[in-house]
C-alpha positions as CSV (number, residue, x, y, z in Angstrom):
1,X,85.1,56.5,10.7
2,X,86.8,57.3,14.0
3,X,90.1,55.8,12.9
4,X,89.9,57.8,9.7
5,X,89.5,61.1,11.7
6,X,92.4,60.1,14.0
7,X,94.6,59.4,11.0
8,X,93.6,62.7,9.4
9,X,94.5,64.6,12.6
10,X,97.9,62.8,12.9
11,X,98.7,63.7,9.2
12,X,97.7,67.3,9.9
13,X,99.9,67.5,12.9
14,X,102.8,66.1,11.0
15,X,102.4,68.6,8.2
16,X,102.1,71.5,10.7
17,X,105.2,70.3,12.4
18,X,107.2,70.1,9.2
19,X,106.0,73.6,8.2
20,X,107.0,74.9,11.6
21,X,110.5,73.4,11.3
22,X,110.9,74.9,7.8
23,X,109.8,78.3,9.0
24,X,112.2,78.3,11.9
25,X,115.6,77.8,10.4
26,X,118.4,77.0,12.8
27,X,121.9,75.7,12.7
28,X,123.1,72.5,14.4
29,X,126.8,71.8,15.0
30,X,127.9,68.3,15.8
31,X,131.4,67.8,17.1
32,X,132.9,64.3,17.3
33,X,136.6,64.3,18.2
34,X,138.2,66.3,15.4
35,X,135.2,66.2,13.1
36,X,132.8,69.1,13.0
37,X,129.5,68.7,11.2
38,X,127.3,71.8,10.5
39,X,123.8,71.3,9.3
40,X,120.4,72.8,9.5
41,X,117.9,71.7,12.1
42,X,115.5,70.6,9.4
43,X,118.1,68.4,7.8
44,X,118.9,66.8,11.1
45,X,115.2,66.0,11.6
46,X,115.1,64.5,8.1
47,X,118.2,62.3,8.8
48,X,116.7,61.1,12.1
49,X,113.5,60.3,10.3
50,X,115.4,58.4,7.6
51,X,117.4,56.4,10.2
52,X,114.1,55.5,11.9
53,X,112.5,54.3,8.7
54,X,115.6,52.2,7.8
55,X,115.6,50.6,11.3
56,X,111.9,49.8,11.1
57,X,112.5,48.3,7.7
58,X,115.3,46.1,9.0
59,X,113.1,45.1,12.0
60,X,110.1,44.2,9.9
61,X,112.3,42.3,7.4
62,X,113.6,40.1,10.3
63,X,110.1,39.4,11.4
64,X,109.0,38.5,7.9
65,X,111.9,36.1,7.4
66,X,111.1,34.5,10.7
67,X,107.4,34.1,10.1
68,X,107.2,33.6,6.3
69,X,110.3,31.7,5.3
70,X,110.0,28.0,6.3
71,X,113.6,27.3,7.5
72,X,113.4,27.5,11.3
73,X,111.2,28.3,14.2
74,X,107.5,27.9,14.4
75,X,107.0,28.4,10.7
76,X,109.2,25.4,9.9
77,X,106.9,23.3,12.1
78,X,103.8,24.8,10.5
79,X,105.3,24.2,7.0
80,X,105.9,20.5,7.9
81,X,102.4,20.2,9.2
82,X,101.0,21.6,6.0
83,X,103.1,19.3,3.9
84,X,102.0,16.3,6.0
85,X,98.4,17.2,5.8
86,X,98.8,17.6,2.0
87,X,100.3,14.1,1.8
88,X,97.5,12.6,4.0
89,X,94.9,14.3,1.7
90,X,96.6,12.7,-1.3
91,X,96.7,9.4,0.5
92,X,93.0,9.5,1.1
93,X,92.3,10.5,-2.5
94,X,94.5,7.6,-3.7
95,X,92.6,5.2,-1.5
96,X,89.3,6.4,-2.8
97,X,90.5,5.8,-6.4
98,X,91.8,2.4,-5.5
99,X,95.5,3.3,-5.9
100,X,96.8,1.7,-2.7
101,X,100.4,1.8,-3.8
102,X,100.3,5.6,-4.1
103,X,98.3,5.9,-0.9
104,X,101.0,4.0,1.0
105,X,103.7,6.2,-0.6
106,X,101.9,9.4,0.5
107,X,101.4,8.3,4.0
108,X,105.1,7.4,4.4
109,X,106.0,10.9,3.2
110,X,103.5,12.3,5.7
111,X,105.3,10.3,8.5
112,X,108.6,12.0,7.5
113,X,107.2,15.5,7.8
114,X,105.1,14.9,10.9
115,X,106.5,12.0,12.9
116,X,104.8,10.6,16.0
117,X,101.4,11.9,15.0
118,X,98.4,9.6,15.8
119,X,96.5,10.8,12.7
120,X,99.3,9.6,10.4
121,X,99.6,6.3,12.2
122,X,95.9,5.7,12.2
123,X,95.6,6.4,8.5
124,X,98.7,4.3,7.8
125,X,97.2,1.3,9.7
126,X,93.9,1.7,7.8
127,X,95.8,1.6,4.4
128,X,97.9,-1.4,5.5
129,X,94.8,-3.3,6.5
130,X,93.2,-2.4,3.2
131,X,96.1,-3.8,1.2
132,X,96.5,-6.8,3.5
133,X,100.0,-5.9,4.8
134,X,99.7,-7.2,8.4
135,X,103.4,-6.4,9.2
136,X,103.0,-2.8,8.3
137,X,99.6,-2.6,10.1
138,X,101.3,-4.0,13.2
139,X,104.0,-1.4,12.9
140,X,101.5,1.5,12.9
141,X,99.4,0.0,15.7
142,X,102.5,-0.5,17.8
143,X,103.3,3.2,17.2
144,X,99.8,4.2,18.3
145,X,100.1,2.0,21.4
146,X,103.3,3.7,22.4
147,X,101.7,7.1,22.4
148,X,99.8,7.9,25.7
149,X,96.6,9.4,24.1
150,X,96.2,6.6,21.5
151,X,97.3,3.6,23.6
152,X,93.8,2.1,23.6
153,X,93.5,2.5,19.8
154,X,96.9,0.8,19.2
155,X,96.2,-2.1,21.6
156,X,92.7,-2.6,20.1
157,X,94.2,-2.7,16.6
158,X,96.9,-5.2,17.6
159,X,94.3,-7.4,19.3
160,X,92.1,-7.5,16.2
161,X,95.1,-8.2,14.0
162,X,96.3,-11.0,16.3
163,X,92.9,-12.7,16.3
164,X,92.6,-12.3,12.5
165,X,96.0,-14.2,12.1
166,X,95.0,-16.9,14.6
167,X,97.5,-15.6,17.3
168,X,94.9,-15.9,20.0
169,X,97.4,-16.4,22.9
170,X,99.0,-13.0,21.9
171,X,95.6,-11.5,21.7
172,X,94.7,-12.8,25.1
173,X,97.8,-11.2,26.7
174,X,97.2,-7.9,25.0
175,X,93.5,-7.9,26.0
176,X,94.4,-8.5,29.6
177,X,96.8,-5.6,29.5
178,X,94.0,-3.5,28.0
179,X,91.5,-4.5,30.7
180,X,94.1,-3.7,33.3
181,X,94.4,-0.2,31.9
182,X,90.7,0.4,31.4
183,X,88.7,-2.1,33.5
184,X,85.3,-0.5,32.6
185,X,85.8,-0.6,28.8
186,X,83.0,-2.8,27.4
187,X,84.8,-3.8,24.2
188,X,87.8,-4.9,26.2
189,X,85.8,-7.0,28.7
190,X,83.7,-8.6,25.9
191,X,86.9,-9.5,23.9
192,X,88.6,-10.9,27.0
193,X,85.6,-13.1,27.7
194,X,85.6,-14.4,24.1
195,X,89.3,-15.2,24.2
196,X,89.1,-16.9,27.6
197,X,86.3,-19.2,26.5
198,X,88.3,-19.9,23.3
199,X,91.3,-21.0,25.4
200,X,89.1,-23.0,27.8
201,X,89.8,-20.8,30.8
202,X,86.4,-21.4,32.1
203,X,86.8,-19.9,35.6
204,X,88.4,-16.7,34.2
205,X,85.7,-16.5,31.6
206,X,83.1,-16.8,34.4
207,X,84.6,-13.8,36.1
208,X,84.8,-11.8,32.9
209,X,81.2,-12.7,32.1
210,X,80.1,-11.3,35.5
211,X,82.0,-8.1,34.8
212,X,80.4,-7.9,31.4
213,X,77.0,-8.1,32.9
214,X,77.9,-5.4,35.5
215,X,78.9,-3.1,32.6
216,X,75.7,-4.0,30.8
217,X,77.5,-5.7,27.9
218,X,74.9,-8.5,28.2
219,X,71.4,-8.4,29.5
220,X,70.2,-10.8,32.2
221,X,68.8,-13.3,29.8
222,X,72.0,-13.5,27.7
223,X,74.1,-13.6,30.9
224,X,72.3,-16.6,32.3
225,X,72.3,-18.3,28.9
226,X,76.1,-18.0,28.7
227,X,76.6,-18.8,32.4
228,X,74.8,-22.1,31.9
229,X,77.2,-23.1,29.1
230,X,80.2,-22.1,31.3
231,X,78.8,-24.3,34.1
232,X,78.5,-27.2,31.7
233,X,82.1,-26.7,30.5
234,X,83.4,-26.4,34.1
235,X,81.5,-29.6,35.0
236,X,83.3,-31.5,32.2
237,X,86.6,-30.4,33.7
238,X,85.5,-31.5,37.1
239,X,84.6,-34.9,35.7
240,X,88.1,-35.2,34.2
241,X,89.6,-34.3,37.5
242,X,87.5,-36.9,39.3
243,X,85.4,-34.4,41.2
244,X,82.0,-36.0,40.4
245,X,80.1,-34.3,43.2
246,X,81.3,-30.8,42.1
247,X,80.5,-31.7,38.5
248,X,76.9,-32.6,39.5
249,X,76.4,-29.4,41.3
250,X,77.6,-27.4,38.3
251,X,75.3,-29.3,36.0
252,X,72.4,-28.7,38.3
253,X,73.3,-25.0,38.3
254,X,73.4,-25.0,34.5
255,X,69.9,-26.7,34.3
256,X,68.6,-24.1,36.8
257,X,69.8,-21.3,34.5
258,X,68.4,-23.0,31.4
259,X,65.7,-25.5,32.1
260,X,65.7,-26.5,28.4
261,X,69.5,-27.2,28.4
262,X,69.3,-30.7,26.8
263,X,73.1,-31.4,26.9
264,X,73.2,-30.6,30.7
265,X,70.1,-32.6,31.4
266,X,71.3,-35.7,29.6
267,X,74.8,-35.5,31.1
268,X,73.3,-35.1,34.6
269,X,70.9,-38.1,34.0
270,X,73.8,-40.2,32.7
271,X,75.9,-39.3,35.8
272,X,73.0,-40.1,38.2
273,X,72.6,-43.5,36.4
274,X,76.3,-44.2,36.8
275,X,76.1,-43.2,40.5
276,X,73.4,-45.8,41.1
277,X,70.3,-43.7,41.0
278,X,68.3,-45.1,38.0
279,X,64.9,-43.9,39.2
280,X,66.2,-40.4,39.6
281,X,67.8,-40.5,36.1
282,X,64.6,-41.8,34.5
283,X,62.5,-39.2,36.2
284,X,64.8,-36.5,35.0
285,X,64.6,-37.7,31.4
286,X,60.8,-38.1,31.6
287,X,60.3,-34.6,33.1
288,X,62.6,-33.1,30.4
289,X,60.7,-34.9,27.6
290,X,57.4,-33.6,28.9
291,X,58.7,-30.0,28.8
292,X,60.7,-30.4,25.6
293,X,60.8,-33.6,23.6
294,X,64.2,-34.1,22.0
295,X,66.0,-37.1,20.3
296,X,69.0,-36.8,22.6
297,X,66.7,-37.8,25.5
298,X,65.8,-41.0,23.7
299,X,69.5,-41.6,22.9
300,X,70.4,-41.2,26.6
301,X,67.6,-43.5,27.7
302,X,68.8,-46.2,25.4
303,X,72.3,-45.8,26.6
304,X,71.1,-46.8,30.1
305,X,70.1,-50.3,28.9
306,X,72.6,-51.5,26.3
307,X,71.5,-55.1,26.7
308,X,67.8,-54.5,26.7
309,X,65.7,-56.4,24.1
310,X,63.9,-54.6,21.3
311,X,60.6,-55.2,23.1
312,X,62.0,-53.8,26.4
313,X,63.3,-50.7,24.5
314,X,59.9,-50.2,22.9
315,X,58.2,-50.3,26.3
316,X,60.7,-47.9,27.8
317,X,60.2,-45.4,24.9
318,X,56.4,-45.7,25.2
319,X,56.7,-45.0,28.9
320,X,59.0,-42.0,28.3
321,X,56.8,-40.5,25.6
322,X,53.3,-41.1,27.0
323,X,52.7,-37.5,27.9
324,X,53.3,-36.3,24.3
325,X,51.8,-39.0,22.0
326,X,51.3,-36.7,19.0
327,X,54.7,-35.0,19.0
328,X,57.0,-35.5,16.0
329,X,59.8,-36.9,18.0
330,X,57.4,-39.3,19.8
331,X,56.1,-40.6,16.5
332,X,59.7,-41.0,15.2
333,X,60.9,-42.8,18.3
334,X,58.0,-45.2,18.5
335,X,58.1,-46.0,14.8
336,X,61.9,-46.7,15.0
337,X,61.3,-48.9,18.0
338,X,58.5,-50.8,16.3
339,X,60.6,-51.5,13.3
340,X,63.5,-52.7,15.4
341,X,61.0,-55.1,17.1
342,X,59.9,-56.4,13.6
343,X,56.5,-54.7,13.9
344,X,56.1,-52.8,10.6
345,X,52.3,-52.6,10.9
346,X,52.6,-51.0,14.3
347,X,55.3,-48.7,12.8
348,X,53.0,-47.6,10.1
349,X,50.5,-46.4,12.7
350,X,53.1,-43.8,13.7
351,X,54.6,-43.0,10.3
352,X,51.4,-42.1,8.6
353,X,50.5,-39.2,11.1
354,X,54.2,-38.4,11.2
355,X,54.3,-37.6,7.5
356,X,51.3,-35.3,8.0
357,X,53.4,-33.3,10.4
358,X,56.8,-33.3,8.6
359,X,58.2,-34.7,5.4
360,X,61.9,-34.5,6.3
361,X,64.5,-37.1,5.4
362,X,64.1,-39.1,8.6
363,X,60.3,-39.5,8.2
364,X,60.5,-40.7,4.6
365,X,63.4,-43.1,5.5
366,X,61.2,-44.7,8.2
367,X,58.4,-45.0,5.6
368,X,60.8,-46.7,3.2
369,X,62.0,-49.2,5.9
370,X,58.4,-50.0,6.9
371,X,57.3,-50.6,3.3
372,X,60.3,-52.8,2.7
373,X,59.5,-54.8,5.9
374,X,55.9,-55.2,4.6
375,X,57.1,-56.3,1.2
376,X,55.7,-53.2,-0.6
377,X,57.3,-51.1,-3.3
378,X,59.3,-48.4,-1.6
379,X,60.9,-46.7,-4.5
380,X,58.8,-43.6,-4.2
381,X,59.6,-43.3,-0.5
382,X,63.4,-43.7,-1.2
383,X,63.1,-41.0,-3.9
384,X,61.2,-38.7,-1.5
385,X,63.8,-39.3,1.2
386,X,66.6,-38.3,-1.2
387,X,64.8,-35.0,-2.0
388,X,63.5,-34.3,1.5
389,X,65.1,-31.6,3.7
390,X,67.3,-32.8,6.5
391,X,65.8,-33.2,10.0
392,X,66.9,-30.7,12.6
393,X,70.3,-31.3,14.1
394,X,72.9,-29.4,16.3
395,X,74.1,-26.5,14.1
396,X,76.5,-23.7,14.8
397,X,74.8,-20.3,14.2
398,X,78.2,-18.7,13.3
399,X,79.6,-21.1,10.7
400,X,76.5,-23.4,10.1
401,X,78.6,-26.5,10.7
402,X,76.5,-29.5,11.8
403,X,77.4,-31.9,14.6
404,X,75.8,-34.8,16.3
405,X,76.3,-33.6,19.9
406,X,76.1,-30.2,21.6
407,X,79.4,-28.8,22.9
408,X,80.4,-25.4,24.4
409,X,82.7,-24.6,21.5
410,X,82.1,-25.2,17.9
411,X,84.5,-27.7,16.6
412,X,84.6,-25.9,13.2
413,X,84.9,-22.2,14.0
414,X,85.6,-22.2,17.7
415,X,82.8,-19.9,18.7
416,X,81.3,-20.3,22.1
417,X,77.8,-21.3,22.9
418,X,76.5,-20.9,19.4
419,X,75.3,-24.4,18.7
420,X,71.5,-24.7,18.5
421,X,69.0,-27.4,17.5
422,X,67.9,-26.4,14.1
């Protein structure tokens, strides 16, 4: 309302001024060298106003060309950005419809209109990953890595791509670079730890694991669980290097972290036996069996006495398992020892309660052997054994590959500390 009043007043003043000029006629003489121009004062004012209007028109035309026509200046940049955004929108729409070829074409056009733009590179890498073009994905990730604000994004993409293609050495180098740039990044530290254990760099992995715990990547329980496996792996290296004393210390540290660490317990007992401490080795196995019966403890015990008779073996197994007479593994071990000692009747005393606890393949196989030794028909037991589920064994949680012995790395997929008794 105020602006309307002001505009009205201005128009009124202009009309009054024009009327005043018309009412007060006057002559104006302009002399320029030999040229004399005579005109009225009103005409002079009109000419001045006309020139002013023409100059304003020229000025506003220049501004319009500069701002509205996309040939140079800021508007050229804005035009290119609009075109690039349009191509990126088309690329995303093409991806959504499953037309990856068109999506790739659009993103390349966007790169032409808006080069060195992280958004274009990130979308291009995503499309390249979707169509499985690793070379193109690496191109875009490298471009992201070379930009200061997206360096982490580019490095992360290159690391994931390298691991996907089995280039773990390259991934390790890139991850070290990433950790050096951002030492507190949880993803980088966790990835570095995974790659170091994959390459068997146990000491470096131990340091990375400690950093990961400090950054709360792992809780205390997970940290000690992995640290025990690292101690075991380091002990194996020390054995190969001939440092038996250091290896024993590492194994003891592993058992301290994980009292139920069967692989470390059996390796430690075997080493103590080899070092001339049979009583210590036997006590270690017996204590472990009391806490957690496991077939590997029996296997280790039998390895101590390769020349023992079947009766002596049966006696040693009985002594080892006396604290857990009703446990499944006690019944299996005693039944097997009795059969090896040609005592099928004694074996049946263990197999009958065993089958009440489990009907796995091992239990029915023992029954078939005992029946055969007793001269009985064992066809049913053989058939049951064939249909029965497998007994627990060392199994990788990642790839479900089965193995006879525990190891830090899965021999099938290479994952660290994923093998469990199951």
